[in-house]
C-alpha positions in Angstrom: -97.7 -3.9 2.8 -94.2 -5.2 2.5 -91.7 -2.5 1.8 -88.0 -3.2 1.1 -85.8 -1.4 3.3 -83.0 0.9 2.6 -79.5 -0.7 2.9 -81.2 -4.1 3.4 -81.3 -7.5 1.4 -84.3 -7.8 -0.7 -84.5 -11.5 -0.1 -87.3 -12.0 -2.7 -85.3 -10.4 -5.4 -84.1 -12.7 -8.3 -80.3 -11.8 -8.8 -79.9 -14.2 -11.6 -81.8 -12.2 -14.1 -80.8 -8.6 -14.9 -82.9 -6.1 -13.0 -84.4 -3.5 -15.2 -83.8 0.1 -14.0 -85.2 3.4 -15.3 -82.3 5.7 -15.7 -82.9 9.6 -15.7 -79.7 11.3 -16.7 -81.0 14.6 -15.5 -79.9 18.2 -16.2 -76.8 20.2 -15.5 -74.2 18.0 -14.0 -76.6 15.2 -14.2 -75.3 13.3 -17.3 -71.8 13.6 -16.2 -72.3 12.0 -12.8 -74.7 9.5 -14.2 -72.1 8.3 -16.7 -69.6 8.0 -13.8 -72.0 6.1 -11.6 -73.2 3.6 -14.3 -69.5 2.9 -15.3 -68.8 1.9 -11.7 -71.9 -0.1 -11.5 -70.9 -1.8 -14.6 -67.3 -2.6 -13.7 -68.5 -3.8 -10.2 -70.7 -6.4 -11.8 -74.1 -4.9 -10.9 -76.7 -7.1 -12.7 -78.9 -4.4 -14.1 -80.4 -3.4 -17.4 -80.6 0.5 -17.9 -83.7 1.7 -19.5 -83.2 5.4 -20.3 -86.1 7.8 -19.8 -86.7 11.5 -20.7 -87.5 14.0 -18.0 -86.6 17.4 -16.8 -85.9 20.7 -18.2 -85.8 19.7 -21.9 -89.2 18.1 -21.6 -90.6 21.1 -19.7 -89.3 23.5 -22.4 -90.7 21.3 -25.3 -94.2 22.2 -24.0 -94.9 19.4 -21.7 -95.8 21.1 -18.5 -95.3 18.1 -16.3 -91.6 17.7 -17.2 -92.0 14.0 -18.0 -93.0 12.1 -21.1 -95.7 9.5 -21.4 -93.1 7.0 -22.5 -91.1 7.6 -19.2 -94.1 6.9 -17.2 -94.6 3.6 -19.1 -90.9 2.6 -18.4 -91.1 3.4 -14.7 -94.3 1.3 -14.5 -92.5 -1.6 -16.1 -89.2 -1.4 -14.2 -90.5 -0.2 -10.7 -87.0 1.2 -9.9 -85.6 4.5 -10.9 -82.1 5.9 -10.7 -82.4 9.7 -11.1 -79.7 12.3 -11.5 -80.7 15.9 -10.6 -83.2 17.8 -12.8 -83.9 21.5 -13.4 -87.4 22.9 -13.0 -87.4 26.2 -15.2 -88.0 29.1 -13.0 -90.6 31.8 -13.2 -93.1 30.1 -15.5 -95.2 28.2 -13.0 -93.9 24.8 -13.6 -94.5 22.3 -10.7 -91.4 20.5 -9.2 -90.9 17.2 -11.1 -89.4 15.7 -7.9 -92.6 16.3 -6.1 -94.7 15.0 -8.9 -92.7 11.8 -9.0 -92.8 11.1 -5.2 -96.6 11.9 -5.0 -97.7 10.3 -8.2 -95.8 7.0 -7.5 -96.7 6.9 -3.9 -93.1 7.2 -2.7 -94.1 8.0 0.9 -90.7 7.6 2.6 -87.7 9.8 1.8 -84.8 8.1 3.6 -81.5 10.1 3.9 -78.6 8.6 5.7 -75.7 10.8 6.6 -72.5 9.5 8.3 -69.3 11.6 8.8 -66.3 10.9 6.5 -63.8 12.5 8.9 -61.0 13.3 8.5 -61.1 13.0 4.7 -64.2 15.2 4.3 -64.1 18.2 6.7 -66.7 18.1 9.6 -66.8 19.2 13.2 -68.7 16.0 14.1 -66.6 13.0 13.4 -69.1 10.6 15.1 -72.1 11.6 13.3 -74.3 8.8 12.0 -77.9 10.0 11.5 -80.8 8.8 9.3 -83.6 11.2 8.3 -86.8 9.6 7.5 -89.0 12.3 5.9 -92.7 12.0 4.9 -92.7 12.6 1.2 -96.3 13.2 -0.1 -98.2 15.7 1.9 -97.7 18.6 4.2 -97.2 22.1 2.6 -95.8 20.2 -0.5 -99.4 19.3 -1.4 -98.9 22.6 -3.3 -102.5 23.9 -2.7 -102.2 27.7 -2.9 -104.7 30.5 -3.5 -104.6 34.2 -3.6 -107.7 35.3 -1.8 -107.3 39.1 -1.5 -105.0 41.9 -2.7 -103.0 41.4 0.4 -103.1 37.7 1.3 -102.2 34.3 -0.3 -102.6 31.0 1.4 -100.9 27.5 1.3 -102.8 24.7 2.8 -100.9 22.3 5.2 -102.5 18.8 4.8 -101.5 16.2 7.3 -103.3 12.9 7.1 -103.5 10.0 9.7 -102.6 7.3 7.1 -99.7 9.5 6.0 -98.6 9.7 9.6 -98.9 6.1 10.3 -97.0 4.9 7.3 -93.9 7.3 7.7 -93.7 6.8 11.5 -93.9 3.1 11.5 -91.5 2.9 8.6 -89.0 4.9 10.9 -89.4 2.3 13.7 -89.3 -0.6 11.4 -86.1 0.8 9.8 -84.6 1.3 13.2 -85.4 -2.3 14.3 -84.2 -3.8 11.0 -80.8 -2.1 11.1 -80.0 -2.2 14.9 -80.7 1.5 15.4 -81.4 2.4 19.0 -83.5 5.5 18.9 -86.2 7.2 16.9 -86.8 11.1 17.3 -90.0 12.8 16.1 -89.6 16.5 15.3 -92.9 18.6 15.2 -94.2 22.1 16.0 -97.4 21.1 17.7 -97.1 23.9 20.3 -98.3 26.1 17.4 -100.0 23.8 14.9 -101.9 21.8 17.5 -104.2 20.0 14.9 -101.8 19.1 12.1 -98.5 18.7 13.8 -100.5 17.6 16.8 -101.8 14.6 14.8 -98.2 13.6 13.8 -97.1 13.7 17.4 -100.2 11.7 18.6 -99.6 8.9 16.0 -96.0 8.9 16.9 -96.8 8.3 20.7 -99.3 5.6 19.6 -96.9 3.7 17.3 -93.8 4.1 19.5 -95.6 2.1 22.3 -95.4 -0.9 19.9 -91.7 -0.9 19.8 -90.4 -1.0 23.4 -87.0 -2.1 22.4 -86.5 1.3 20.7 -85.8 4.5 22.6 -88.4 7.3 21.6 -88.4 11.0 22.0 -90.2 14.0 20.7 -88.7 17.5 20.1 -90.1 20.9 18.8 -88.5 21.2 15.4 -86.9 24.5 16.0 -84.8 23.5 19.0 -84.4 20.0 17.4 -83.0 21.5 14.4 -80.6 23.5 16.5 -79.5 20.5 18.6 -79.0 18.6 15.4 -76.7 21.2 14.1 -74.7 21.4 17.3 -74.9 17.8 18.7 -75.7 15.5 15.7 -74.1 12.5 17.6 -77.2 12.5 20.0 -79.4 11.5 17.1 -80.0 8.1 15.4 -83.1 8.1 13.3 -85.3 11.1 13.0 -88.7 11.0 11.6 -90.7 14.1 10.6 -93.1 15.7 8.1 -92.3 16.9 4.6 -91.1 20.4 4.9 -89.2 20.0 8.2 -87.5 16.9 6.8 -86.5 18.7 3.6 -84.7 21.3 5.8 -83.1 19.2 8.5 -81.8 16.5 6.0 -79.9 19.3 4.2 -78.7 20.6 7.5 -77.5 17.1 8.5 -75.9 16.5 5.1 -74.0 19.8 5.2 -72.7 19.5 8.8 -71.8 15.9 8.1 -69.5 17.2 5.4 -71.3 18.1 2.1 -74.7 18.1 0.7 -73.0 16.8 -2.6 -72.0 13.5 -1.0 -75.4 12.3 0.2 -77.8 10.1 -1.5 -81.4 9.4 -0.7 -84.0 6.8 -1.4 -87.7 7.4 -2.0 -89.6 4.2 -1.0 -93.1 3.3 -2.0 -95.2 0.1 -1.9 -94.5 -1.0 -5.5 -91.9 1.6 -6.8 -88.7 3.1 -5.5 -86.6 6.0 -6.7 -82.8 6.6 -5.8 -81.3 10.0 -6.3 -78.7 12.4 -5.0 -80.1 15.1 -2.7 -78.1 18.0 -4.4 -79.3 20.0 -7.4 -78.2 20.0 -10.9 -75.6 22.8 -10.5 -75.7 24.3 -14.0 -72.9 26.7 -13.3 -70.4 23.7 -13.4 -72.2 21.5 -15.9 -70.0 20.1 -18.7 -66.7 20.8 -16.8 -66.0 17.3 -15.6 -65.4 18.6 -12.1 -68.6 17.5 -10.3 -68.5 15.2 -7.3 -70.6 12.1 -8.2 -70.6 10.7 -4.7 -74.2 11.6 -3.9 -75.5 9.6 -7.0 -73.0 6.8 -6.2 -74.4 6.4 -2.8 -77.9 6.6 -4.2 -77.0 3.8 -6.5 -75.4 1.8 -3.7 -78.7 1.9 -1.8 -80.6 1.0 -4.8 -78.4 -2.1 -5.3 -79.0 -3.2 -1.7 -82.9 -2.6 -2.3 -82.8 -5.0 -5.4 -81.1 -7.8 -3.5 -77.5 -7.0 -4.8 -76.0 -5.9 -1.5 -72.7 -7.9 -2.2 -72.0 -5.4 -5.2 -73.2 -2.5 -3.1 -70.8 -3.4 -0.4 -68.0 -3.7 -3.0 -68.6 -0.3 -4.5 -69.2 1.4 -1.1 -65.9 0.1 0.3 -63.9 0.9 -2.9 -65.5 4.5 -2.5 -64.5 4.8 1.1 -60.9 3.5 0.2 -60.6 6.1 -2.6 -61.4 8.9 -0.1 -58.9 7.5 2.4 -56.2 7.5 -0.1 -56.7 11.1 -1.0 -58.3 11.2 -4.5 -60.8 14.0 -4.1 -62.8 16.2 -6.4 -62.4 19.8 -6.2 -65.4 20.4 -3.7 -63.7 18.4 -0.9 -59.9 18.8 -1.9 -57.7 19.8 0.9 -54.0 20.0 1.4 -53.9 18.0 4.5 -55.6 14.8 3.4 -55.9 15.0 -0.5 -53.2 13.5 -2.7 -54.7 14.4 -6.0 -57.5 16.7 -7.2 -59.4 14.5 -9.7 -62.2 15.1 -12.2 -65.6 13.4 -12.2 -64.5 10.7 -14.6 -61.1 10.3 -12.8 -62.8 9.8 -9.5 -64.9 7.1 -10.9 -61.8 5.4 -12.4 -60.1 5.6 -9.0 -63.1 3.8 -7.4 -63.0 1.2 -10.1 -59.3 0.6 -9.5 -60.1 0.0 -5.9 -62.9 -2.6 -6.2 -62.4 -5.4 -3.9 -60.5 -3.2 -1.4 -61.7 -2.2 2.0 -61.1 1.0 4.0 -58.8 1.0 6.9 -60.2 3.9 8.9 -63.8 4.9 7.7 -65.2 1.4 8.6 -66.0 -1.5 6.3 -69.5 -1.4 4.6 -71.7 -4.3 5.6 -75.0 -3.7 3.8 -75.6 -7.4 3.6 -76.1 -7.7 7.2 -79.3 -5.9 7.3 -82.4 -7.9 7.4 -84.1 -5.6 4.8 -87.6 -6.7 5.7 -89.9 -3.8 6.7 -93.8 -4.4 7.0 -96.2 -1.5 6.9 -99.8 -2.7 7.4 -102.6 -1.4 5.4 -104.4 1.6 6.8 -107.7 1.0 8.5 -109.9 3.9 9.0 -111.8 4.2 12.1 -115.1 6.0 11.6 -115.9 8.9 14.0 -119.1 10.8 14.9 -118.8 14.1 13.1 -121.0 17.1 14.2 -121.2 20.6 12.6 -120.7 23.3 15.2 -120.5 26.6 13.0 -118.7 28.1 10.2 -115.7 30.5 9.6 -116.4 32.8 6.9 -113.4 34.5 5.3 -114.2 38.1 4.0 -112.2 40.4 1.6 -112.9 43.7 3.2 -110.8 47.0 2.5 -111.6 48.6 5.7 -109.1 48.8 8.6 -111.4 49.2 11.7 -112.4 45.9 13.2 -115.2 47.6 15.1 -116.8 48.6 11.8 -116.9 45.3 10.2 -117.8 43.7 13.5 -120.7 46.0 13.8 -122.0 45.1 10.3 -121.7 41.4 11.0 -123.2 41.4 14.6 -126.3 42.8 13.2 -126.9 39.7 11.1 -128.8 36.9 12.9 -129.5 34.2 10.4 -131.4 31.1 11.4 -129.7 30.9 15.0 -126.1 31.6 13.8 -124.5 34.8 15.2 -121.0 36.3 14.9 -118.7 35.0 17.8 -115.3 36.6 16.8 -113.2 38.2 14.0 -109.6 37.5 13.5 -107.0 38.9 11.2 -104.0 36.7 10.3 -105.2 34.5 13.1 -105.3 37.1 15.9 -108.6 38.1 17.5 -109.5 41.7 16.5 -113.3 41.7 17.5 -114.7 41.9 19.9 -112.2 43.6 22.4 -109.3 43.6 20.0 -106.1 45.7 20.5 -105.7 48.9 18.5 -102.1 48.0 17.9 -102.8 44.8 15.9 -102.1 45.4 12.2 -104.9 44.2 9.9 -104.9 43.2 6.4 -107.9 43.0 4.0 -108.3 39.3 5.0 -110.9 38.8 7.9 -111.9 35.5 9.3 -115.5 35.8 10.9 -116.6 32.9 13.2 -120.3 32.2 13.4 -121.8 29.8 16.0 -125.2 29.0 17.4 -127.1 31.9 19.0 -127.7 29.9 22.2 -123.8 29.4 22.7 -122.4 31.7 25.3 -121.0 34.4 23.2 -119.5 36.3 26.0 -117.9 33.6 28.0 -114.1 33.4 28.4 -114.4 29.7 27.6 -115.5 28.9 24.0 -118.9 27.1 23.9 -120.0 25.6 20.7 -123.3 23.7 20.1 -124.6 21.6 17.2 -126.0 23.5 14.0 -127.5 22.2 10.8 -125.9 22.9 7.3 -129.1 24.6 6.3 -128.3 27.3 8.9 -124.8 28.0 7.2 -126.5 28.3 3.8 -129.0 30.8 5.2 -126.2 32.7 6.8 -124.1 32.8 3.7 -127.2 34.0 1.7 -127.6 36.9 4.2 -124.0 37.8 4.0 -124.0 37.8 0.2 -127.1 40.2 0.2 -125.2 42.7 2.2 -122.5 43.0 -0.5 -119.8 41.6 1.5 -117.0 39.7 -0.5 -117.1 36.0 0.7 -113.8 34.4 -0.5 -113.9 31.1 1.4 -115.7 29.2 4.1 -114.5 26.5 6.7 -117.0 24.5 8.4 -116.4 24.0 12.2 -116.6 20.3 13.3 -116.2 18.1 16.3 -115.2 14.5 16.1 -116.4 12.2 18.8 -117.3 15.1 20.9 -113.9 16.7 20.6 -113.4 20.1 18.9 -111.5 19.7 15.6 -110.6 23.3 14.9 -108.2 25.8 16.3 -109.2 28.8 18.4 -108.2 32.2 17.3 -105.2 33.7 19.1 -106.7 35.6 21.9 -110.1 33.9 21.7 
């Protein structure tokens, strides 16, 4: 799978014909900053043909719960490129995020967010910061699979897949190689989530070995985020999963100067979407004071992607020159370096006036220097030997004494399956739990083969048949217990593929 890289030259692009772009004007400040951005693109000579699409708040409120029209989907399928202003998802009515819908439906697996300091014209404590966050864009907790299971407990499923890990991690290394980056840092939390984040870390180690020319390192996300906030100059490319990437990319943008200045790219196999990372800011909508820089930077990345890096460089250099000369919107205005506080439209006009100029201090943009060629191979699944070892049965029980429910379940011996332990919120409470552990009405009850060593300190699991699980569930149901969920316990290629209980 060939994927065109952010900030690279798409050599297969035909720059003689106008490139169709699906334009989403968005909500709140979206129409204002989109008008400013398109005006700059037009005056800079961008060879594009805007195709406007309807999505966002108005579409939601018209009764379309997806937030996007059928016609918009068709236009996106035709153009393959989207430039999108921020949209608003109505709150409190159960609407799904349109951004997540677009990224997942269109297979936009890589979210790429570069953040470089604009010191001293945009305040930052880190003038040498130049970081790229490569965020997995389709899975993790953003799968959005949630359930309320008892009066007390709701759950959200964290889904991490091997193909998802392989694609995003390889993209990060390919990106680093294509643009002369020296290091890729993986951020995970596999000291706690040993299977999900553990898989991400394992794949990172595997793929890193194929890029000996690039330094690789791994960090636990909490301390990694702290170090990023305190010492961003130590980082180059960071690759991580969806939720962590969402958080640390905003941290990086803010400490780099402003979330409102950063743009992002969402890259897939066939389609790409470019957008600002900030929200729709309805409180300042219609006032002509919003900073369009985030969307401008997104458009610059889009131009590089479609093979118009020369125009992208022209706009980027004019934008940097405008900042150097002190023409600033209200959000970044300061008495020391600002010459004039400008509106959204005036900022766009100032950039247009400086097309063809280059900055003296911020560094000249050279997007044309990137190779722009990134190759992600198709995923090849390796079949593993899978063996059933038992079952976790989740029960809604309103009692509070683990010994009571443990006594009930220990008396059930169904076709060689017997209770091994009970946990509550992941902590073992039976047998031999601690009385101080707080218990909700949500009990995970682990059943394994009778001939396993139930009393041993080291867990022992032996193969069972699915019919044994069905027989167990039937007996549990007949006792009147409220079974809310089951999870089969497997091993793959002889390796346990489920977590132990805390204290097990």
